[in-house]
DOBA-99265 format. One line per 10 residues: number of its first residue (from 1); for each residue x, z, y of N, C-alpha, C. Coordinates in Angstrom, 3 decimals. Atoms other than C-alpha are relative to their C-alpha. Layout:
BEGIN
NUM = X,Z,Y,X,Z,Y,X,Z,Y; ...
//
This chain:
BEGIN
1 = 0.898,1.157,0.044,12.791,11.760,-8.575,0.521,-1.046,-0.945; -0.438,0.984,1.005,12.904,9.065,-11.319,0.514,-1.231,0.635; -0.420,1.313,-0.561,15.065,6.020,-10.571,-0.752,-1.129,-0.476; 0.798,1.215,0.396,13.038,2.814,-10.660,1.007,-1.091,-0.047; -0.940,1.089,0.145,15.213,0.098,-12.120,-0.724,-1.279,0.481; 0.448,1.158,-0.566,14.856,-3.227,-10.438,0.543,-1.300,-0.666; -0.355,1.167,0.616,14.824,-6.654,-12.057,-0.677,-1.168,0.723; 0.628,1.110,-0.752,13.962,-10.205,-10.771,0.006,-1.187,-0.910; 0.168,1.315,0.567,12.695,-13.492,-12.154,-0.075,-1.040,1.057; -0.192,1.000,-0.915,13.657,-16.596,-10.202,-0.833,-1.337,-0.223
11 = 0.596,1.234,0.406,12.037,-19.410,-12.138,-1.110,0.155,-1.016; 1.195,0.046,0.894,8.865,-20.209,-14.085,0.590,-0.460,-1.399; -0.263,0.463,1.408,9.076,-20.506,-17.890,-0.764,-1.380,-0.128; 0.793,1.137,0.018,6.219,-23.143,-17.647,-0.808,-0.075,1.265; 0.810,0.203,-1.097,4.718,-24.431,-14.542,-1.315,-0.553,-0.385; 1.223,0.388,0.755,1.274,-24.421,-16.087,-1.125,-0.403,1.068; 0.912,0.272,-1.059,-0.665,-24.706,-12.682,-1.340,0.607,-0.402; 1.242,-0.745,0.293,-3.315,-22.280,-13.959,-0.751,0.405,1.266; 0.776,-0.512,-1.163,-6.189,-21.416,-11.630,0.044,1.448,-0.102; -0.014,-1.431,0.207,-6.383,-17.970,-13.194,0.505,0.234,-1.452
21 = -0.610,-0.184,1.292,-3.904,-17.535,-16.052,-0.236,1.473,-0.438; 0.312,-1.328,0.414,-4.746,-14.470,-18.264,0.350,0.113,-1.469; 0.081,-0.300,1.397,-4.344,-12.895,-21.628,1.153,-0.594,-0.884; -1.082,0.536,0.921,-0.872,-13.890,-23.086,-0.094,0.841,-1.317; 0.181,-0.634,1.296,-1.206,-13.155,-26.830,1.032,-0.716,-1.018; -1.083,0.501,0.830,1.738,-13.529,-29.255,-0.548,-0.015,-1.485; 0.193,0.226,1.403,1.016,-14.899,-32.765,1.345,0.118,-0.704; -1.257,-0.308,0.500,3.814,-13.294,-34.597,0.358,-0.924,-1.207; -0.243,0.745,1.179,3.416,-15.275,-37.819,0.440,-1.365,0.252; -0.418,1.305,-0.386,3.835,-18.603,-36.065,0.947,-0.045,1.185
31 = -0.656,-0.065,-1.199,5.700,-17.526,-33.019,-0.486,-0.854,1.138; 0.706,0.786,-0.995,3.267,-19.210,-30.808,-0.683,0.976,0.982; 0.531,-0.742,-1.048,2.149,-17.774,-27.457,-1.294,-0.693,0.463; 1.305,0.582,-0.372,-1.478,-18.265,-26.567,-0.502,0.795,1.338; 0.622,-0.638,-1.168,-3.105,-17.671,-23.135,-1.102,-0.878,0.581; 1.214,0.670,-0.467,-6.211,-18.700,-21.128,0.157,-0.164,1.451; 0.264,0.243,-1.514,-7.072,-20.162,-17.715,-1.508,0.152,0.161; 1.354,-0.262,-0.170,-10.390,-18.654,-16.841,-0.644,-0.931,0.973; 0.741,0.834,-1.074,-11.076,-20.752,-13.743,0.016,-1.455,-0.449; -0.079,1.342,0.435,-9.973,-24.110,-15.175,-0.559,-0.251,-1.347
41 = 0.698,-0.023,1.320,-11.613,-23.268,-18.516,0.819,-0.692,-1.083; -0.861,0.562,0.995,-8.668,-24.031,-20.672,0.677,1.138,-0.875; -0.879,-0.896,0.811,-6.704,-22.343,-23.566,1.244,-0.703,-0.290; -1.348,0.693,0.086,-2.993,-23.012,-23.633,0.755,0.703,-1.140; -0.972,-0.582,1.006,-0.306,-22.545,-26.341,1.315,-0.532,0.345; -1.339,0.544,-0.010,3.437,-22.877,-26.509,0.707,0.563,-1.289; -0.709,-0.357,1.128,5.603,-22.813,-29.618,1.350,0.602,0.454; -1.198,-0.644,-0.582,8.373,-20.313,-28.726,1.218,-0.440,-0.774; -1.123,0.396,0.654,10.607,-21.719,-31.332,0.564,-1.356,0.594; -0.364,1.275,-0.644,10.596,-25.066,-29.499,0.137,0.021,1.451
51 = -0.127,-0.113,-1.453,10.236,-23.874,-25.929,-0.986,-0.710,0.747; 1.014,0.469,-0.906,8.405,-25.147,-22.871,-0.486,-1.381,-0.273; 0.433,1.426,0.283,8.360,-28.840,-24.058,-1.247,-0.048,-0.985; 1.101,-0.025,0.979,5.795,-27.722,-26.749,-1.258,0.503,0.561; 1.244,-0.395,-0.669,3.292,-26.540,-24.185,-1.141,-0.952,-0.143; 1.222,0.862,0.138,-0.188,-27.901,-24.800,-1.255,0.699,0.289; 1.402,-0.597,-0.214,-3.831,-27.362,-23.960,-0.659,-0.036,-1.364; 0.638,-0.079,1.293,-5.574,-26.248,-27.185,-1.396,-0.357,0.059; 1.492,0.280,-0.286,-9.124,-26.443,-25.755,-0.342,0.002,1.529; 0.399,0.093,-1.430,-10.878,-27.379,-22.597,-1.438,0.263,0.052
61 = 1.389,-0.234,-0.244,-14.213,-26.630,-21.026,-0.478,1.170,-0.733; 0.448,-1.213,0.584,-14.374,-23.175,-22.442,0.578,1.149,0.871; -0.351,-1.193,-0.842,-14.516,-19.991,-20.432,0.507,1.048,-0.948; -0.520,-1.083,0.858,-12.266,-17.355,-22.117,0.772,0.875,0.881; -0.684,-0.998,-0.755,-10.850,-14.189,-20.740,1.085,0.768,-0.811; -0.755,-0.779,0.913,-9.273,-12.641,-23.870,-0.036,-0.561,-1.370; 0.078,0.535,1.347,-8.316,-13.677,-27.367,0.710,1.017,-0.894; -0.600,-0.786,1.023,-7.293,-12.024,-30.639,-0.009,-0.697,-1.293; 0.017,0.515,1.380,-6.345,-12.814,-34.173,-1.059,0.654,-0.876; 1.059,-0.482,0.871,-8.698,-12.404,-37.008,0.558,0.420,-1.346
71 = -0.456,-0.396,1.216,-8.009,-10.446,-40.172,-0.408,-0.927,-1.135; 0.272,0.851,1.177,-7.768,-12.719,-43.279,0.159,-1.465,0.297; -0.083,1.383,-0.269,-7.268,-16.032,-41.483,0.994,-0.269,1.154; -0.907,0.433,-1.089,-4.669,-17.808,-39.332,-0.455,-1.307,0.613; 0.521,1.313,-0.454,-6.694,-20.885,-38.767,-1.066,0.096,1.143; 0.960,-0.115,-1.073,-9.168,-19.349,-36.338,0.426,1.294,0.920; -0.115,-1.178,-0.721,-9.141,-16.746,-33.533,-1.322,0.279,0.694; 1.248,-0.514,-0.718,-11.789,-14.693,-31.729,0.354,0.118,1.516; -0.245,-0.107,-1.436,-12.232,-14.688,-27.920,-1.238,0.530,0.709; 1.143,-0.354,-0.912,-14.302,-13.212,-25.177,-0.351,-1.168,0.853
81 = 0.377,1.104,-0.744,-16.265,-16.067,-23.676,-0.798,0.371,1.235; 0.887,-0.192,-1.058,-18.636,-16.501,-20.865,-1.169,0.899,-0.301; 1.303,-0.788,0.296,-21.620,-14.944,-22.571,0.083,0.943,-1.216; -0.084,-0.745,1.196,-20.235,-13.154,-25.514,1.393,-0.254,-0.851; -1.184,0.141,0.914,-17.747,-12.971,-28.458,-0.228,-1.323,-0.790; 0.075,1.370,0.652,-16.853,-16.372,-30.016,1.220,-0.170,-0.872; -1.162,0.389,0.868,-14.606,-17.778,-32.770,0.281,-1.483,0.097; -0.394,1.384,-0.162,-12.619,-20.917,-32.378,0.923,-0.431,-1.127; -0.884,0.570,0.940,-10.978,-23.181,-34.924,1.112,-0.621,0.723; -1.246,0.362,-0.713,-7.366,-23.722,-33.897,0.346,-1.494,-0.207
91 = -0.281,1.438,0.242,-7.204,-27.217,-35.498,-0.969,-0.966,0.771; 0.883,0.926,-0.581,-10.355,-28.805,-34.113,-0.411,0.451,1.372; 0.412,-0.413,-1.276,-10.934,-26.666,-31.043,-1.586,0.336,0.169; 1.287,-0.356,0.021,-14.515,-26.139,-32.078,-0.318,1.485,-0.070; 0.231,-1.446,-0.077,-16.093,-22.805,-31.364,-1.532,0.311,-0.004; 1.386,-0.391,-0.118,-19.340,-20.831,-31.578,-0.085,1.549,0.296; 0.176,-1.386,-0.277,-20.648,-17.491,-30.442,-0.381,0.718,-1.311; 0.343,-0.795,1.167,-20.893,-14.696,-33.052,-0.851,1.302,0.522; 0.716,-1.191,-0.505,-22.361,-12.023,-30.723,-0.067,-0.224,1.603; 0.108,0.092,-1.425,-23.819,-12.369,-27.147,-0.007,1.409,0.588
101 = -0.051,-1.324,-0.693,-23.260,-9.595,-24.568,-1.458,0.593,0.319; 1.146,-0.535,-0.727,-26.747,-9.393,-23.088,-1.271,-0.147,-0.685; 1.272,0.012,0.514,-30.280,-8.767,-24.076,-0.836,-1.262,0.577; 0.813,1.101,-0.545,-32.991,-11.383,-23.620,-0.542,0.235,1.371; 0.452,-0.400,-1.415,-34.405,-9.536,-20.606,1.085,-0.092,0.962; -1.014,0.144,-0.872,-31.010,-9.309,-19.128,0.410,-1.478,0.299; -0.216,1.448,-0.238,-30.455,-13.045,-19.646,-0.979,-0.640,0.968; 1.069,0.521,-0.909,-33.777,-13.748,-17.932,0.291,0.542,1.388; -0.369,-0.559,-1.317,-32.579,-11.562,-15.080,1.270,-0.609,0.625; -1.224,0.758,-0.549,-29.464,-13.758,-14.656,1.316,0.591,-0.247
111 = -1.312,-0.516,0.304,-26.745,-11.640,-16.115,0.902,-0.830,-0.703; -0.819,0.994,0.723,-25.488,-14.286,-18.416,0.760,-0.960,0.924; -0.634,0.917,-0.969,-24.887,-16.472,-15.445,1.004,0.733,0.953; -0.777,-0.700,-1.031,-23.501,-13.784,-13.077,1.258,0.642,-0.509; -1.169,-0.703,0.570,-21.045,-12.196,-15.484,0.705,-0.845,-1.026; -0.859,0.579,1.028,-18.189,-13.190,-17.766,0.962,1.054,-0.549; -1.117,-0.942,0.561,-15.544,-11.626,-20.037,1.241,-0.095,0.945; -1.165,-0.095,-0.908,-12.354,-10.587,-18.326,1.302,0.264,-0.831; -1.177,-0.514,0.692,-9.965,-8.775,-20.710,-0.363,0.635,-1.310; 0.454,-0.628,1.222,-9.907,-7.038,-24.033,1.214,0.215,-0.968
121 = -0.945,-0.321,1.017,-8.021,-5.756,-27.060,-0.622,0.565,-1.312; 0.530,-0.454,1.360,-8.598,-4.826,-30.767,0.569,1.423,-0.241; -0.526,-1.281,0.352,-8.325,-1.220,-31.836,0.457,0.089,-1.458; -0.673,-0.055,1.345,-6.675,0.114,-35.097,-1.033,-0.137,-1.104; 1.003,0.159,0.893,-10.030,-0.113,-36.849,-0.516,-1.501,-0.107; 0.380,1.429,-0.025,-10.353,-3.825,-36.070,-1.210,-0.284,0.869; 1.141,0.217,-0.930,-13.127,-3.372,-33.455,0.528,-0.661,1.294; -0.460,0.849,-1.143,-12.766,-5.741,-30.476,-0.853,0.556,1.261; 0.521,-0.473,-1.251,-13.230,-4.165,-27.008,0.159,-1.121,1.027; 0.028,1.070,-1.002,-14.065,-6.709,-24.233,-0.505,0.599,1.334
131 = 0.502,-0.443,-1.326,-14.437,-6.030,-20.495,-0.778,-1.139,0.639; 0.694,0.979,-0.674,-16.924,-7.985,-18.380,-0.133,0.375,1.465; 0.152,-0.164,-1.445,-17.300,-8.514,-14.667,-0.752,-1.207,0.663; 0.748,1.104,-0.665,-19.096,-10.680,-12.095,0.923,-1.170,0.027; -0.702,1.348,0.125,-18.152,-14.376,-12.237,-0.028,-0.661,1.361; 0.001,0.620,-1.363,-17.035,-15.660,-8.820,-0.088,-1.475,-0.056; 0.083,1.457,0.138,-17.003,-19.193,-10.160,-1.500,-0.293,-0.013; 1.436,0.223,-0.116,-20.797,-18.760,-10.304,-0.603,0.550,1.380; 0.436,-0.447,-1.286,-20.934,-17.467,-6.767,-0.415,1.468,0.111; 0.357,-1.329,0.067,-21.463,-13.904,-7.848,0.964,0.896,0.752
141 = -0.800,-0.954,-0.546,-20.270,-11.126,-5.725,0.417,1.133,-0.969; -0.558,-1.070,0.885,-18.190,-8.377,-7.357,-0.870,1.284,0.274; 0.829,-1.191,-0.131,-20.468,-5.401,-8.022,0.352,0.906,-1.169; -0.307,-0.921,1.153,-20.534,-2.440,-10.569,-0.894,-0.326,-1.203; 0.797,0.470,1.181,-22.457,-4.507,-13.064,0.947,-0.131,-1.202; -0.940,0.202,1.126,-19.316,-4.708,-15.255,-0.221,1.001,-1.217; 0.159,-0.885,1.237,-19.467,-3.299,-18.800,1.259,-0.246,-0.912; -0.994,0.109,1.161,-16.855,-2.511,-21.475,-0.740,0.124,-1.298; 0.671,0.087,1.200,-18.174,-3.589,-24.786,0.962,0.307,-1.196; -0.785,-0.189,1.330,-17.041,-2.693,-28.408,-0.891,-0.711,-1.014
151 = 0.602,0.708,1.158,-17.942,-5.078,-31.243,0.548,0.621,-1.240; -0.369,-0.574,1.229,-17.786,-3.292,-34.567,0.118,-1.067,-1.083; -0.243,0.920,1.084,-16.772,-4.979,-37.844,-1.297,-0.523,-0.693; 1.200,0.321,0.641,-20.383,-5.012,-39.043,-0.980,-0.780,0.973; 0.821,0.775,-0.909,-21.605,-6.906,-35.942,-0.786,0.918,0.964; 0.670,-0.748,-0.948,-22.978,-3.903,-34.066,0.768,0.039,1.338; -0.699,0.017,-1.286,-22.372,-4.095,-30.371,-0.353,1.237,0.842; 0.068,-1.271,-0.728,-21.820,-0.987,-28.182,0.384,-0.133,1.436; -0.361,-0.091,-1.440,-21.766,-0.461,-24.441,0.731,1.295,0.263; -0.858,-1.246,-0.122,-18.852,1.985,-24.016,0.144,0.552,1.349
161 = -0.050,-0.541,-1.432,-18.488,2.166,-20.299,-0.693,-1.002,0.850; 0.843,0.800,-0.896,-20.871,0.885,-17.706,0.359,0.298,1.468; -0.183,-0.167,-1.429,-20.846,0.552,-13.916,1.518,0.040,0.409; -1.419,0.306,-0.372,-17.304,-0.868,-13.591,-0.031,-1.308,0.753; 0.064,1.134,-0.882,-16.245,-3.483,-11.087,0.888,-1.144,-0.566; -0.901,0.967,0.532,-13.200,-5.352,-12.302,0.788,0.686,-1.158; -0.722,-0.660,1.094,-12.265,-3.818,-15.716,0.992,-0.946,-0.599; -1.113,0.855,0.430,-8.963,-4.974,-16.958,0.624,0.593,-1.297; -0.718,-0.391,1.170,-6.245,-4.058,-19.524,-0.567,1.142,-0.798; 0.347,-1.062,0.852,-7.147,-1.977,-22.510,1.069,0.149,-1.108
171 = -1.006,-0.345,1.111,-4.710,-0.290,-24.999,-0.228,1.427,-0.499; 0.097,-1.293,0.624,-4.246,2.826,-27.118,1.278,0.590,-0.116; -1.197,-0.659,0.251,-1.637,5.384,-27.551,0.457,-0.229,-1.471; -0.531,0.406,1.320,0.559,4.964,-30.718,-0.623,0.815,-1.092; 0.668,-0.816,0.966,-1.183,7.868,-32.433,-1.541,-0.211,0.098; 1.419,0.341,-0.046,-4.617,6.400,-31.444,-0.899,1.162,0.438; 0.805,-1.166,-0.497,-5.680,9.649,-29.788,-0.441,-0.166,1.449; 0.337,0.213,-1.354,-5.937,8.162,-26.292,-0.315,-1.573,0.227; 0.351,1.327,-0.326,-7.467,4.978,-24.836,0.273,-0.165,1.502; -0.282,0.296,-1.410,-6.333,3.380,-21.600,-0.708,-1.154,0.492
181 = 0.778,1.184,-0.463,-8.320,0.986,-19.396,0.149,0.058,1.567; -0.293,0.180,-1.434,-8.025,-0.320,-15.800,-1.379,-0.413,0.723; 1.028,0.430,-0.917,-10.637,-0.664,-13.085,0.690,-0.481,1.287; -0.958,0.458,-1.066,-8.751,-2.824,-10.560,-0.255,0.468,1.366; 0.208,-0.369,-1.453,-10.338,-2.058,-7.221,0.283,1.409,0.276; -0.481,-1.412,-0.212,-9.778,1.632,-7.765,1.474,0.231,0.126; -1.466,-0.028,0.032,-6.066,0.876,-8.149,0.473,0.993,-1.102; -0.221,-1.040,0.960,-6.226,3.183,-11.183,-0.003,-0.617,-1.489; 0.165,0.112,1.454,-5.447,2.901,-14.920,-0.447,1.409,-0.455; 0.584,-1.236,0.471,-7.621,5.514,-16.609,0.381,0.227,-1.428
191 = -0.217,-0.303,1.383,-7.040,7.335,-19.816,-1.179,0.997,-0.416; 0.999,-0.867,0.533,-9.575,9.091,-22.057,0.415,0.378,-1.443; -0.170,-0.405,1.395,-9.501,10.989,-25.325,-0.714,-0.951,-0.948; 0.529,1.052,0.864,-10.207,8.587,-28.186,-0.144,0.586,-1.451; 0.190,-0.338,1.339,-11.709,9.340,-31.590,0.020,-1.345,-0.895; -0.182,1.303,0.692,-10.421,6.525,-33.891,-1.165,-0.252,-0.984; 1.038,0.175,0.941,-13.038,7.090,-36.627,-1.343,-0.505,0.577; 1.212,0.291,-0.558,-16.113,6.905,-34.425,0.122,-1.043,0.972; -0.173,0.911,-1.060,-14.678,4.734,-31.693,-0.476,0.599,1.250; 0.483,-0.691,-1.203,-15.973,7.152,-29.117,1.145,0.525,0.951
201 = -0.963,-0.424,-0.984,-14.143,8.216,-25.877,-0.635,1.156,0.811; 0.467,-1.143,-0.728,-14.361,11.286,-23.717,0.997,0.471,1.000; -0.936,-0.670,-0.776,-12.698,13.197,-20.922,0.809,-1.060,0.899; -0.705,1.028,-0.805,-11.866,10.169,-18.606,0.681,0.657,1.171; -0.751,-0.464,-1.225,-9.159,10.768,-15.970,0.925,-1.020,0.357; -0.969,1.078,-0.509,-6.535,8.885,-13.934,1.289,0.289,-0.721; -1.332,0.051,0.650,-3.353,7.995,-15.855,1.109,-0.503,1.011; -0.884,0.635,-0.997,-1.602,5.817,-13.201,-0.680,-0.596,1.104; 0.449,0.504,-1.235,-2.277,5.005,-9.601,0.962,-0.921,0.670; -0.886,0.924,-0.555,-0.888,1.952,-7.975,0.244,0.331,1.532
211 = -0.232,-0.542,-1.359,0.769,3.074,-4.701,0.251,-1.297,0.975; -0.309,1.246,-0.873,1.667,-0.582,-3.418,-1.265,-0.234,0.723; 1.104,0.181,-0.831,-0.604,-1.155,-0.486,-0.739,-1.281,-0.247; 0.564,1.281,0.182,-1.192,-4.805,-1.184,-0.541,-0.347,-1.400; 0.199,0.412,1.344,-1.487,-4.700,-4.870,-1.008,0.895,-0.770; 0.877,-0.711,0.915,-3.947,-3.664,-7.613,0.446,-0.167,-1.418; -0.529,0.269,1.413,-3.272,-3.175,-11.390,-1.040,-0.956,-0.582; 0.700,0.945,0.780,-4.440,-6.076,-13.463,0.202,0.249,-1.505; -0.058,-0.178,1.375,-3.713,-6.539,-17.097,1.300,0.755,-0.308; -1.263,-0.712,0.411,-1.180,-4.437,-19.045,0.118,-0.148,-1.524
221 = -0.297,-0.072,1.387,0.427,-4.200,-22.400,0.915,1.112,-0.289; -0.877,-1.037,0.219,2.439,-1.547,-24.181,1.174,-0.457,-0.899; -1.114,0.310,0.950,5.958,-1.736,-25.920,0.045,1.036,-0.992; -0.054,-0.897,1.221,7.062,-0.018,-28.996,0.581,1.383,0.377; -0.340,-1.347,-0.573,8.481,2.889,-26.884,-1.080,0.771,0.586; 1.204,-0.748,-0.710,5.020,3.713,-25.658,-0.033,-0.175,1.461; 0.108,0.249,-1.454,5.750,2.432,-22.146,-1.032,-1.234,0.221; 0.921,0.948,-0.456,3.313,0.253,-20.275,0.646,-1.003,0.948; -0.463,1.036,-0.856,4.031,-3.043,-18.599,-1.386,-0.477,0.698; 1.233,0.198,-0.724,1.447,-3.454,-15.810,0.178,-1.041,1.141
231 = -0.109,0.960,-0.961,0.892,-6.555,-13.711,-0.665,0.571,1.354; 0.614,-0.425,-1.234,0.283,-5.694,-10.016,-0.313,-1.211,0.796; 0.624,1.192,-0.610,-1.942,-8.358,-8.570,0.185,0.167,1.548; -0.076,-0.143,-1.462,-1.167,-9.142,-4.909,1.411,0.155,0.587; -1.353,-0.258,-0.562,2.467,-8.191,-4.607,1.129,-0.482,-0.893; -0.962,0.797,0.670,4.247,-10.312,-7.292,0.895,0.858,-0.798; -0.887,-0.788,0.826,5.519,-7.666,-9.673,-0.727,0.492,-1.276; 0.477,-0.649,1.126,5.181,-6.160,-13.089,0.791,1.291,-0.014; -0.757,-1.267,-0.005,6.045,-2.432,-13.331,-0.028,0.579,-1.396; -0.044,-0.654,1.266,7.019,-0.461,-16.313,-0.251,1.592,0.226
241 = 0.411,-1.459,-0.241,5.325,3.016,-16.651,0.239,0.769,-1.306; -0.289,-0.867,1.181,6.342,5.871,-18.913,-1.280,0.531,-0.634; 1.218,-0.664,0.580,3.885,7.565,-21.314,-0.474,1.056,0.774; 0.453,-1.058,-0.835,3.716,10.334,-18.798,-0.635,-0.529,1.352; 0.629,0.568,-1.155,2.461,7.944,-16.068,0.951,-0.183,1.185; -1.042,0.123,-1.116,5.721,7.580,-14.016,0.622,-1.454,-0.049; -0.558,1.285,-0.098,6.928,4.204,-12.802,1.595,0.110,-0.182; -1.406,-0.051,0.242,10.411,3.603,-14.208,0.837,-1.302,0.270; -0.683,1.254,-0.268,11.159,-0.110,-13.587,-0.977,-0.989,0.554; 0.854,1.059,-0.553,9.827,-3.155,-11.882,0.616,-1.386,-0.167
251 = -0.495,1.374,0.070,10.238,-6.918,-12.271,-0.664,-0.750,1.048; 0.519,0.792,-1.056,9.799,-9.023,-9.169,-0.135,-1.446,-0.431; 0.220,1.439,0.380,8.316,-12.523,-9.627,-0.115,-0.796,1.343; -0.002,0.878,-1.188,8.373,-15.444,-7.084,-1.397,-0.382,0.438; 1.360,0.319,-0.367,4.548,-15.551,-6.809,-0.750,1.296,0.007; 0.658,-1.274,-0.226,2.171,-12.811,-5.644,-1.057,0.384,-1.027; 1.286,-0.280,0.780,-0.808,-13.139,-8.030,0.297,0.126,-1.436; -0.374,-0.198,1.444,0.625,-11.762,-11.333,-1.288,0.704,-0.647; 1.257,-0.460,0.573,-2.283,-11.162,-13.743,0.115,0.806,-1.260; -0.010,-0.664,1.303,-1.281,-10.135,-17.207,1.359,-0.136,-0.734
261 = -1.116,0.087,0.791,1.782,-9.395,-19.257,-0.207,0.107,-1.475; 0.006,-0.071,1.539,2.346,-9.755,-23.101,1.373,-0.144,-0.520; -1.278,-0.019,0.614,5.300,-9.131,-25.284,0.077,-0.836,-1.347; -0.271,0.710,1.124,6.677,-11.639,-27.737,1.364,0.315,-0.555; -1.350,-0.491,0.377,9.548,-10.207,-29.832,0.517,0.991,1.040; -0.618,-0.839,-1.102,11.696,-8.781,-26.964,-0.092,-0.567,1.294; 0.190,0.723,-1.251,10.517,-11.097,-24.299,-1.358,0.325,0.649; 1.262,-0.249,-0.709,7.881,-10.270,-21.706,-0.562,-1.389,0.662; 0.681,1.206,-0.606,5.582,-13.182,-20.746,-1.007,0.513,1.032; 0.984,-0.424,-1.116,3.500,-12.881,-17.521,-0.764,-1.201,0.511
271 = 0.910,1.001,-0.564,0.569,-15.030,-16.557,-0.282,0.280,1.516; 0.242,-0.160,-1.421,-0.253,-15.697,-12.876,-1.187,-0.940,0.399; 1.098,0.721,-0.544,-3.042,-17.143,-10.727,0.464,-0.783,1.118; -0.311,0.690,-1.221,-3.002,-19.620,-7.953,0.046,0.946,1.228; -0.155,-0.728,-1.180,-1.919,-18.219,-4.627,-1.421,0.022,0.835; 1.305,-0.079,-0.731,-5.106,-16.969,-2.789,0.054,-0.409,1.373; -0.228,0.321,-1.499,-3.627,-17.593,0.734,1.226,-0.890,0.013; -1.161,0.797,-0.003,-1.348,-20.581,0.403,0.617,-0.234,1.375; -0.587,0.222,-1.391,-0.994,-21.159,4.134,0.751,1.076,0.522; -0.775,-1.323,-0.465,0.065,-17.472,4.734,1.102,0.168,-0.941
281 = -1.038,-0.256,0.849,2.244,-17.454,1.623,0.522,-1.214,-0.756; -0.365,1.215,0.600,3.637,-20.873,1.016,1.059,0.092,-1.212; -1.015,-0.182,1.059,6.586,-19.698,-1.134,-0.609,0.427,-1.254; 0.734,-0.519,1.146,4.270,-17.766,-3.432,-0.850,-1.165,-0.629; 0.881,1.097,0.417,2.025,-20.848,-3.672,0.729,-0.998,-0.932; -0.728,1.044,0.768,4.810,-23.047,-5.136,-0.008,0.236,-1.553; -0.074,-0.289,1.411,4.791,-21.273,-8.512,-1.282,0.822,-0.499; 1.231,-0.697,0.351,1.340,-19.614,-8.519,-0.692,-0.814,-1.105; 0.641,0.714,1.162,-0.397,-20.349,-11.798,0.934,-0.265,-1.175; -0.999,0.291,1.087,2.806,-20.471,-13.786,0.098,1.066,-1.017
291 = -0.295,-1.038,1.016,3.921,-18.630,-16.934,1.424,0.300,0.208; -1.277,-0.512,-0.219,6.953,-16.438,-16.565,0.474,0.756,-1.214; -0.561,-0.608,1.197,9.425,-14.993,-19.054,1.141,0.970,0.441; -1.253,-0.947,-0.260,11.878,-11.952,-18.909,0.332,0.720,-1.242; -0.368,-0.681,1.145,13.904,-10.508,-21.687,0.131,1.463,0.283; -0.074,-1.489,-0.310,13.230,-6.743,-21.718,0.717,0.818,-1.063; -0.857,-0.636,0.965,15.155,-5.952,-24.899,-0.806,1.128,-0.833; 0.838,-0.887,0.770,12.228,-3.932,-26.484,-1.190,-0.708,-0.500; 1.098,0.608,0.596,9.560,-5.023,-28.855,-1.259,0.526,0.519; 1.365,-0.399,-0.391,5.859,-4.868,-28.181,-0.586,0.922,-1.074
301 = 0.684,-0.747,1.082,3.429,-2.486,-30.016,-0.796,-1.112,-0.788; 0.653,0.806,0.938,1.446,-3.902,-32.882,-1.241,-0.499,0.579; 1.296,0.631,-0.512,-1.441,-6.264,-31.948,-0.938,0.067,-1.298; 0.858,-0.108,1.062,-4.319,-5.469,-34.229,-0.925,-1.250,-0.119; 0.834,1.089,0.212,-6.491,-8.062,-35.845,-1.420,0.432,-0.058; 1.452,-0.212,0.059,-10.253,-8.301,-35.456,-0.578,-0.134,-1.376; 0.678,0.072,1.293,-12.148,-7.473,-38.638,-1.449,-0.322,0.192; 1.332,0.478,-0.219,-15.374,-9.406,-38.847,-0.732,-0.123,-1.358; 0.778,0.152,1.152,-17.968,-8.786,-41.537,-1.410,-0.129,0.396; 1.381,0.026,-0.484,-21.073,-9.080,-39.446,-0.556,-1.431,0.047
311 = 0.625,1.202,-0.192,-23.417,-11.935,-38.563,-0.341,-0.103,1.386; 0.334,0.229,-1.454,-24.380,-13.536,-35.324,-1.441,0.397,0.288
//
């Protein structure tokens, strides 16, 4: 049996007090970490050269679940919003949609109100994959209405996977022959064969199943060695999983609701959410919604830039 190495984080890097922190994204050119708070509708940044004192809110009153950089510009970024794909100016905070998720008939049927973006990533061809799910902030119950979308560089929108509940982290193998994605309530990270040229996938199967009784897999990222770092929401840990799907390490955090990891240089940053049961878990509640940091000693895999040649 593989030995599972144990690590522990005692303190928060930034006590951000996020309602639902998600999507830590490292801008390598500026050494700035960006992340979102879906519930409180904010986008945060911290300059890693300066440390926690440089933490600021870049934008408010914007629902964002995932962000990515854009090919050819460092002054803007793309994000998955409440109703579709959008681009934001980093200087002014102004933004606009470039592609909506839903058809006119679906909007009339209430889908735009009931659902929101949740997670996403850009593939090696510059196409942006975004997951959507029911929006509890709108009072919507979680159903299988979720869709995983793919926006191509020419503006064509594809529905790649339908009938998912809480779709989370997306990534690809280093040779781009496999795609990985999570559906949290199933406790599974799935893998499928991936054709890079067409962007199509096939032969979906389970890659990793979370055994922890109280936890479900949330966001994940990959390091340069092809290992996965997976947030286990509900039991306060991030686990490292080998390319073969075996857990080899875990990092314990002082709050239960760990949501998403991201790697900046050789440091792992982990977003978290507010403690869902503060009376039952008062210690977890103290640092719920914070950003955490742990030095893992391995770099992250390349983060692709979104290539946009389309029109809204």
